[in-house]
N, C-alpha and C positions, 0 to 999 in steps of 0.2 A: 503494500498501499505505500504510496506517496506522500501521505497526509504527515505533517508533524506533530508530534507529541510533546507537549509541553510540561515541564515539574509543575506541578502548581503551590510549590515552595520555593521556588528560586528562577534565575531565568535560564535552567537545563533545555535543551530539545533534541530529540530525537525523530529520526522517519521510523524507529521500530519498539515496540514496548515493551521488549524485556530490557533493551538498553534504559530506561526510564524507568522502570521497576526497579533494574539493578541497583541505578544512582537512587532512586528512593532509602532502600535498604542502606545501602552503605556511605550517603553520604547523611541522610536525616535520620537515619535508624529508625524508619518508617514502621511501625508494627504490622502485624498480618491482616489486621484488622481494616487498617488505613490504607494498605496495599488494597485490598478486595473492594473497598469504596472507592480509591481510585481507576481500578479495574472497570465496574460498574459504570464509573463517570464518562471514559473512553467508548467502552462499550456502547452506552445510551448516545451521545454525543456521533460514533458513527455509524448508528443506526439513523440517526435523524439527518443526517448528511445525503447518507445512501439511499434510504427508504423514505424517508420521508413519514419516519413514524418511530413510537420508542421503543422499546427493547422488551423482549418477552422473557416470564422468570421462571423457574421452574419452582413448584408448590413443594417439590420434595426437598430440595438442596440449597434453591435459593440462585442459582446459578442462571446468570443472564446472555441471553443469544439476542442478535439483531432481528432472525426470522421466524413465524413459525414452525419453518420447513428445520431451520435449525434448534427448536426446543423440541420437535416431535424427535430429530434425529438423535439428540441430548439423553430424552428419556428411555428412547428404544435401546441405548447401548450402555448406560449408565445405569438405569435403573430396572434392569430384566426383572421380569415378574417373579417372585418369588414363590415355589409350590412347599404348601407343608407337607410334608412326607406320611403324616397321619394320611392326609386324605387321599393317599393314591392307594386302591387297590388292585389286587393283582387276579381275584376272582371275579372284578368285572370287567368285560373288556368288550368293545363294540366287535360284532358280527360281521367278520370276514368276508366278502363275497370275492370267488375268483373272476378272473375276466375271461370272456369268450375263448375257447378253443382257436388256435391260429389253424387258417387251413392252407398248405402246404401244395403245390404243385395245382394240377386244374381243378375246377369243383367238378364233381361227379354230374353226368348228365340224367335227368329223369325221366 
């Protein structure tokens, strides 16, 4: 991305968020909470610029992403549905239906 990201505490800038995060941690001794808040601000700003809309926030972990598709992808990969082992039964299984037999060669003459 060609956007310039500015440190919110001094005049440091970079075109990569990683560099600004490293700067905040090293130079300003930023806490994890303030780092997360800064990342959310950058994400929100980018979403407004690129999509003219705010960010989408995950109800489970609070992560923010700029698009609905991004949130759906996040939930599908990071919050996979956990199955309770007690709810699994080996005795109850769906009835399996075999596919029709394949016909090899020519069909029989009637």
